[in-house]
C-alpha positions as CSV (number, residue, x, y, z in Angstrom):
1,M,-16.5,46.4,35.2
2,F,-18.1,44.2,37.1
3,R,-20.0,42.5,34.2
4,T,-17.6,42.4,32.2
5,T,-15.9,40.4,35.0
6,Q,-19.3,38.7,35.2
7,F,-19.2,37.6,31.5
8,L,-15.4,35.8,31.1
9,R,-16.9,33.9,34.5
10,A,-19.5,32.7,32.6
11,A,-17.4,31.8,29.8
12,A,-14.8,30.7,31.5
13,A,-17.1,28.1,33.2
14,M,-19.1,27.5,29.4
15,A,-15.8,26.2,27.9
16,A,-14.8,24.1,31.1
17,L,-18.3,22.7,30.7
18,L,-18.0,21.9,27.3
19,L,-14.3,20.1,27.9
20,A,-16.0,18.1,30.6
21,V,-18.9,16.9,28.1
22,R,-16.1,15.7,25.6
23,A,-14.1,14.1,28.0
24,F,-17.2,12.3,29.5
25,A,-18.3,11.2,25.8
26,G,-15.0,9.7,25.3
27,P,-13.2,9.1,22.1
28,T,-14.9,9.1,18.8
29,P,-16.3,6.2,16.7
30,L,-13.5,5.0,14.8
31,T,-15.4,5.1,10.7
32,M,-13.7,3.3,8.0
33,Q,-12.5,6.6,6.2
34,N,-10.8,7.8,9.5
35,A,-9.2,4.3,9.5
36,V,-7.8,4.6,6.3
37,T,-6.6,7.7,7.0
38,L,-5.0,7.2,9.6
39,A,-2.6,4.2,8.2
40,L,-1.9,6.6,5.4
41,Q,-0.2,8.8,7.9
42,H,1.6,6.2,9.7
43,D,3.1,3.8,7.2
44,S,6.3,3.5,7.0
45,V,6.7,1.7,3.4
46,L,5.2,4.9,1.6
47,Q,7.6,7.0,3.5
48,Q,10.4,4.5,2.2
49,L,8.9,4.7,-1.1
50,A,9.0,8.9,-1.1
51,A,12.9,8.9,0.3
52,E,13.8,5.9,-3.0
53,K,11.9,8.4,-5.0
54,Q,14.0,11.3,-4.1
55,S,17.0,9.4,-4.1
56,V,16.5,8.3,-7.9
57,V,15.5,12.0,-9.0
58,A,18.5,12.9,-7.7
59,Q,21.0,10.7,-9.1
60,A,19.0,11.4,-12.3
61,T,20.1,14.3,-11.9
62,V,23.8,13.9,-11.2
63,A,24.0,10.9,-14.3
64,G,23.4,13.9,-16.9
65,Q,26.2,15.7,-16.1
66,L,29.3,15.6,-16.8
67,P,32.6,14.1,-15.3
68,D,34.5,16.2,-13.1
69,P,37.7,17.6,-15.0
70,K,40.6,16.5,-13.3
71,L,43.7,19.3,-12.1
72,S,47.2,17.9,-12.5
73,A,50.7,19.8,-11.0
74,G,54.2,18.4,-11.2
75,I,57.8,18.9,-12.1
76,V,59.3,16.9,-15.3
77,N,62.2,15.9,-16.7
78,L,63.9,16.5,-13.4
79,P,68.1,16.2,-13.6
80,T,68.6,13.4,-11.6
81,N,72.4,14.2,-11.3
82,S,71.6,17.4,-9.3
83,F,68.0,18.0,-9.0
84,A,68.0,21.7,-9.7
85,V,65.1,23.3,-11.2
86,G,66.6,26.0,-13.0
87,R,69.6,24.5,-14.8
88,D,67.7,21.8,-17.4
89,S,66.3,23.3,-20.6
90,M,64.4,20.5,-20.3
91,T,63.3,20.7,-16.6
92,M,59.3,22.6,-16.7
93,Q,56.5,23.2,-13.7
94,V,53.5,22.2,-15.5
95,I,49.7,22.6,-14.7
96,G,47.1,20.9,-16.7
97,I,43.0,20.3,-16.8
98,S,41.4,17.7,-18.5
99,Q,37.4,17.0,-19.0
100,E,36.4,13.5,-20.3
101,F,33.3,13.5,-22.5
102,P,31.2,10.1,-22.7
103,A,29.9,8.8,-25.9
104,G,27.3,9.9,-27.8
105,H,24.6,10.7,-25.8
106,T,24.7,8.2,-22.6
107,R,24.7,11.4,-20.2
108,A,21.1,12.6,-21.6
109,L,19.6,8.7,-22.2
110,S,21.3,7.7,-18.5
111,E,19.4,11.2,-17.5
112,K,15.9,10.1,-19.0
113,R,16.4,6.3,-17.6
114,G,16.7,7.9,-13.9
115,V,13.7,9.8,-14.6
116,Q,11.7,6.9,-15.6
117,L,13.3,4.7,-13.1
118,A,11.6,7.7,-10.8
119,G,8.0,7.3,-12.5
120,G,8.1,3.9,-11.1
121,V,8.4,4.5,-7.9
122,Q,5.8,7.0,-8.5
123,A,3.5,3.9,-9.4
124,Q,5.0,2.1,-6.3
125,I,3.5,4.7,-3.9
126,V,0.1,5.2,-5.6
127,E,0.0,1.3,-5.7
128,R,1.1,1.3,-2.5
129,R,-1.8,3.7,-1.1
130,R,-4.2,1.4,-2.9
131,D,-3.0,-1.4,-0.9
132,V,-2.9,0.0,2.1
133,T,-6.6,1.4,1.5
134,R,-7.9,-1.9,0.7
135,Q,-6.1,-4.0,3.7
136,V,-7.7,-0.9,6.4
137,R,-11.0,-1.6,5.1
138,E,-11.4,-5.5,5.0
139,A,-9.5,-5.4,8.1
140,W,-12.2,-2.7,9.3
141,L,-15.4,-4.7,8.0
142,Q,-13.7,-7.8,9.3
143,L,-14.0,-6.1,13.1
144,Y,-17.5,-4.9,12.4
145,Y,-18.7,-7.9,11.5
146,A,-17.2,-9.9,14.6
147,Q,-18.6,-7.1,16.9
148,H,-22.1,-6.9,15.5
149,A,-22.4,-10.6,15.0
150,L,-21.5,-11.4,18.5
151,A,-24.6,-8.9,19.4
152,L,-26.9,-11.0,17.4
153,V,-25.7,-14.0,19.3
154,Q,-25.9,-12.0,22.6
155,T,-29.6,-11.8,21.6
156,S,-30.2,-15.2,20.6
157,D,-28.7,-15.9,23.7
158,A,-31.1,-14.4,26.3
159,A,-33.9,-15.6,23.9
160,L,-32.8,-19.1,24.5
161,R,-32.1,-19.0,28.1
162,Q,-35.8,-18.0,28.4
163,L,-36.9,-21.1,26.5
164,A,-34.9,-22.9,28.8
165,D,-35.9,-21.9,32.0
166,I,-39.4,-22.7,30.6
167,S,-38.4,-26.0,29.5
168,K,-36.7,-26.2,33.2
169,V,-40.0,-25.6,34.3
170,R,-42.2,-27.6,32.3
171,Y,-40.1,-30.4,33.1
172,E,-39.9,-30.3,37.1
173,N,-43.8,-30.0,37.0
174,G,-44.4,-32.7,34.8
175,S,-45.8,-30.8,31.4
176,G,-42.9,-31.4,29.7
177,T,-39.7,-33.4,28.9
178,Q,-36.4,-33.8,30.2
179,Q,-35.1,-34.0,26.2
180,E,-37.0,-30.2,25.7
181,W,-34.5,-29.1,29.1
182,L,-31.3,-30.8,27.2
183,R,-31.4,-29.4,23.9
184,A,-32.3,-26.3,25.4
185,R,-28.8,-26.3,27.2
186,L,-26.9,-28.0,24.4
187,E,-28.0,-24.8,21.6
188,L,-27.0,-22.6,25.0
189,A,-23.2,-24.6,24.7
190,N,-23.3,-24.2,21.3
191,L,-24.2,-20.5,21.1
192,K,-21.0,-20.1,23.6
193,E,-19.1,-22.0,21.5
194,R,-19.8,-19.4,18.8
195,E,-19.6,-16.1,20.7
196,L,-15.8,-17.2,21.8
197,D,-15.1,-18.3,18.2
198,L,-16.2,-14.5,17.4
199,Q,-14.6,-12.9,20.0
200,N,-11.4,-14.5,18.7
201,A,-11.8,-13.2,15.6
202,A,-12.5,-9.7,16.7
203,Q,-9.3,-9.7,18.8
204,T,-7.5,-11.3,15.5
205,A,-9.4,-8.4,13.3
206,R,-8.5,-5.7,16.1
207,A,-4.9,-6.5,16.2
208,V,-4.4,-6.2,12.3
209,L,-5.9,-2.6,12.8
210,T,-3.6,-2.1,15.4
211,R,-0.5,-3.2,13.2
212,W,-2.2,0.4,11.1
213,L,-2.8,2.8,13.8
214,G,-1.7,1.7,17.0
215,N,-2.9,0.3,19.8
216,E,-5.0,3.9,20.6
217,D,-6.9,4.4,17.6
218,A,-7.7,0.7,17.1
219,E,-9.3,0.2,20.6
220,R,-11.9,2.7,19.5
221,L,-15.3,1.6,19.1
222,L,-16.7,1.0,15.6
223,P,-20.2,3.1,14.6
224,D,-23.2,1.3,14.7
225,S,-23.8,1.1,10.7
226,L,-21.2,0.4,8.0
227,P,-20.3,3.2,5.8
228,V,-22.0,3.5,2.7
229,L,-18.7,2.5,-0.5
230,P,-19.5,3.9,-4.2
231,A,-20.6,1.2,-6.6
232,P,-18.0,-0.7,-8.3
233,P,-17.6,0.6,-12.0
234,A,-18.7,-1.7,-14.8
235,Y,-16.8,-4.9,-15.5
236,A,-16.1,-3.2,-19.2
237,D,-14.8,-0.1,-18.0
238,I,-12.5,-1.7,-14.9
239,L,-10.9,-4.1,-17.5
240,N,-10.1,-1.1,-19.4
241,A,-8.5,0.3,-16.6
242,L,-6.0,-2.7,-15.4
243,P,-3.3,-1.0,-17.8
244,S,-2.9,1.5,-16.4
245,H,-3.2,0.3,-13.0
246,P,0.0,1.7,-11.0
247,L,1.4,-2.4,-10.9
248,A,1.3,-2.1,-14.8
249,E,2.9,1.3,-14.6
250,A,5.5,0.5,-12.3
251,D,6.5,-2.5,-15.0
252,N,6.2,0.4,-18.2
253,A,8.4,2.6,-15.8
254,Q,11.4,-1.0,-15.8
255,I,10.4,-1.8,-19.4
256,A,11.0,1.7,-20.4
257,A,14.3,2.3,-18.3
258,A,15.3,-1.1,-19.8
259,Q,14.4,0.3,-23.5
260,T,17.0,2.9,-22.6
261,N,19.5,0.3,-20.9
262,V,19.7,-0.7,-24.8
263,D,20.1,2.3,-26.0
264,I,22.6,3.2,-23.4
265,A,24.5,0.1,-24.6
266,E,24.8,1.2,-27.8
267,Q,26.5,4.6,-27.0
268,A,29.5,2.3,-26.3
269,Y,30.5,2.0,-29.5
270,K,31.0,5.2,-29.9
271,P,34.3,6.5,-28.9
272,T,34.5,8.5,-25.9
273,W,36.4,12.1,-25.8
274,G,38.8,13.4,-23.6
275,V,40.3,16.6,-23.5
276,D,43.6,17.6,-21.8
277,L,45.0,21.5,-21.5
278,S,48.3,22.3,-19.9
279,Y,51.1,24.8,-18.9
280,G,54.4,24.2,-19.1
281,R,57.1,26.7,-17.4
282,R,60.7,26.4,-17.6
283,P,62.4,28.4,-14.8
284,G,64.9,30.9,-16.0
285,G,63.0,32.0,-19.0
286,D,61.2,34.6,-17.1
287,A,64.3,36.1,-15.9
288,G,65.5,36.9,-19.4
289,G,67.1,33.4,-20.1
290,P,67.2,31.0,-23.0
291,F,64.2,29.0,-21.2
292,T,60.8,29.6,-22.5
293,S,57.0,28.6,-21.2
294,M,55.3,25.6,-22.6
295,F,51.8,25.0,-23.6
296,S,50.3,22.3,-25.0
297,A,46.7,20.7,-26.0
298,M,45.8,17.1,-26.0
299,V,42.6,15.2,-27.3
300,T,42.2,11.7,-26.4
301,V,39.8,9.6,-27.9
302,S,38.2,5.5,-26.9
303,L,39.0,3.0,-30.3
304,P,36.1,0.7,-29.5
305,I,37.5,-1.9,-32.2
306,F,37.1,-5.2,-30.5
307,T,33.6,-5.2,-29.6
308,G,32.3,-8.8,-29.6
309,Q,33.0,-9.2,-25.7
310,R,32.4,-6.4,-24.5
311,Q,29.8,-3.6,-26.6
312,D,28.2,-6.5,-28.2
313,Q,27.5,-8.8,-24.7
314,T,26.2,-5.7,-23.2
315,V,23.7,-4.8,-25.7
316,T,22.6,-8.5,-26.0
317,A,22.0,-8.3,-21.6
318,A,20.3,-4.8,-21.9
319,R,17.8,-6.1,-24.6
320,A,17.2,-9.6,-22.9
321,Q,16.7,-7.4,-19.7
322,A,13.7,-5.6,-21.8
323,N,12.5,-8.5,-23.0
324,A,11.8,-9.9,-19.0
325,S,10.7,-6.6,-18.2
326,I,7.7,-7.0,-21.1
327,D,7.4,-10.8,-20.2
328,S,6.8,-9.2,-16.3
329,R,4.0,-6.9,-17.1
330,D,2.2,-9.1,-19.7
331,N,2.3,-11.8,-16.8
332,Q,1.0,-8.8,-13.7
333,L,-1.8,-7.9,-16.3
334,R,-2.9,-11.8,-16.5
335,E,-3.0,-11.7,-12.1
336,L,-5.0,-8.5,-11.9
337,K,-7.4,-9.8,-14.8
338,R,-8.0,-13.1,-13.0
339,M,-8.2,-10.7,-10.0
340,L,-10.9,-8.7,-11.4
341,D,-13.1,-11.8,-12.7
342,E,-13.2,-13.4,-9.1
343,D,-14.1,-10.3,-7.8
344,W,-17.1,-9.8,-10.2
345,A,-18.2,-13.0,-9.8
346,R,-18.1,-12.8,-6.2
347,W,-19.5,-9.2,-6.3
348,R,-22.8,-10.7,-8.5
349,Q,-23.1,-13.6,-6.2
350,L,-23.1,-11.4,-3.0
351,Q,-25.8,-9.0,-4.8
352,E,-28.5,-12.2,-5.3
353,L,-27.4,-13.8,-2.1
354,Q,-28.8,-10.3,-0.1
355,T,-32.0,-10.2,-2.2
356,L,-32.4,-13.9,-1.2
357,Y,-32.1,-12.9,2.3
358,D,-33.7,-9.9,2.5
359,Q,-36.8,-11.3,0.4
360,T,-37.5,-14.3,1.0
361,V,-34.7,-15.7,4.1
362,L,-35.4,-13.0,6.7
363,P,-39.3,-12.5,6.4
364,D,-39.3,-16.4,6.7
365,S,-37.2,-17.1,9.3
366,N,-39.1,-14.5,11.8
367,T,-42.6,-15.7,10.7
368,D,-41.4,-19.0,11.5
369,V,-40.0,-17.7,15.2
370,T,-43.3,-15.8,15.7
371,A,-45.8,-18.9,14.5
372,G,-43.8,-21.0,16.6
373,L,-43.7,-19.5,19.9
374,D,-47.6,-18.2,18.8
375,A,-48.4,-22.3,18.7
376,Y,-46.3,-23.2,21.8
377,R,-48.1,-20.4,24.0
378,N,-51.5,-22.0,22.7
379,G,-50.4,-25.5,23.8
380,G,-49.6,-27.2,20.6
381,G,-45.8,-26.5,19.4
382,D,-43.3,-28.8,19.4
383,F,-40.7,-27.3,21.6
384,F,-37.9,-28.3,19.7
385,E,-38.8,-26.7,16.5
386,L,-39.4,-23.9,18.2
387,V,-35.9,-24.1,19.6
388,R,-34.5,-24.8,15.7
389,S,-36.7,-22.1,14.5
390,Q,-34.2,-19.7,17.2
391,V,-31.1,-21.0,15.9
392,G,-32.4,-20.5,12.4
393,L,-33.1,-17.0,12.9
394,L,-29.2,-15.9,14.4
395,D,-28.0,-18.0,11.4
396,A,-30.1,-16.5,8.6
397,R,-29.5,-12.8,10.7
398,T,-25.7,-13.5,11.1
399,R,-25.6,-14.6,7.3
400,R,-27.1,-11.7,6.2
401,L,-24.7,-9.7,8.1
402,K,-21.6,-11.4,6.3
403,I,-23.2,-11.0,3.5
404,E,-23.4,-7.4,3.8
405,T,-19.8,-6.8,4.8
406,D,-18.6,-9.2,2.0
407,L,-20.1,-6.8,-0.4
408,D,-18.2,-4.0,0.9
409,S,-14.7,-6.3,0.7
410,V,-15.4,-7.0,-2.8
411,K,-16.1,-3.4,-3.2
412,A,-12.7,-2.6,-2.0
413,D,-10.9,-5.6,-3.7
414,L,-12.9,-3.3,-6.8
415,M,-11.7,-0.3,-6.1
416,Y,-8.2,-1.4,-5.9
417,L,-8.4,-2.6,-9.4
418,A,-10.8,0.8,-10.7
419,G,-8.8,3.1,-8.7
420,E,-11.0,6.0,-7.0
421,N,-11.2,9.6,-6.8
422,S,-10.0,11.3,-3.6
């Protein structure tokens, strides 16, 4: 019993220690995928589209049903001189039921149209998920760039401050010039301006993430490294996939529904049918008198004879709407093609720039700074060239960072066009 108590106390202490460690560690970093998942969970437009789809599906079911039958009841041929129900052989207590039947295949076609429209809403849901994913990725990348570029600026600021201190000492002891000191101070001021711009960019990007994630999650720190997004498919593969893009699929659903509308309009050339059954009881007949009950059956049919101003115009309007839907789809495909061409050209350019910076610009910038520092320490270097090389190294590093984040941003755009397996 004593050992059991000791074990339980030790387990409780370990659990408390783990909770304390987790609390001290703080929230986990906000990865890109985590941000996308949270945004999709919180997006009210997706919830709206899901409700809209549910509504359209329900309406499609309703459209395929017969109209409700109609029940009628009353007294007919009541004599006005006495208002007596059982005295006149013409007086009847009548109850009847009637049912209308829409023309041709109107019901089946109306249900079909509803299913097609529901497919269009489903395509909108898929497109919305792609669009939210793309926007959140780009906002996350903008915040990542701003924060890491800010860290590069702060590192360069420390190096330039050392040069400024050296130039001040040299100026005070007469071995340097005032211009060297002023140049160092000017570059520090320029770095401060960069820092303020990047802080503003970070706040803007975080505000965008807040719109998608909420304040608490948007305030979480980002990881130290970029995620590895998959390389986009080949240009031809993306191009061939554009007709299956959700935006095009939504337009295809509208086209199909519009063409079904044409079929529905053409059903109006066919008659609408109705059946009316009624039973009439003449009071007194059941008591052995001369009055007998009556049964009636009637069929009604519409006569679509004068079609010029009704049916013909309805069909013309439906066909025009179908043609408009086709034009809208074709325009959407051209817009998607334009987006693909722009993104693909940007993708290739950024790849070439990344290679250039990795193989030439960054190595040469680092070598330039190292050589300048060595020469300056040995008394043979030029201070202005040393400052210029420090600023050039910062420019190269921030530009390389921008190229890297822009590459991922273009990947996100291409993944929006091509789709992705998830």
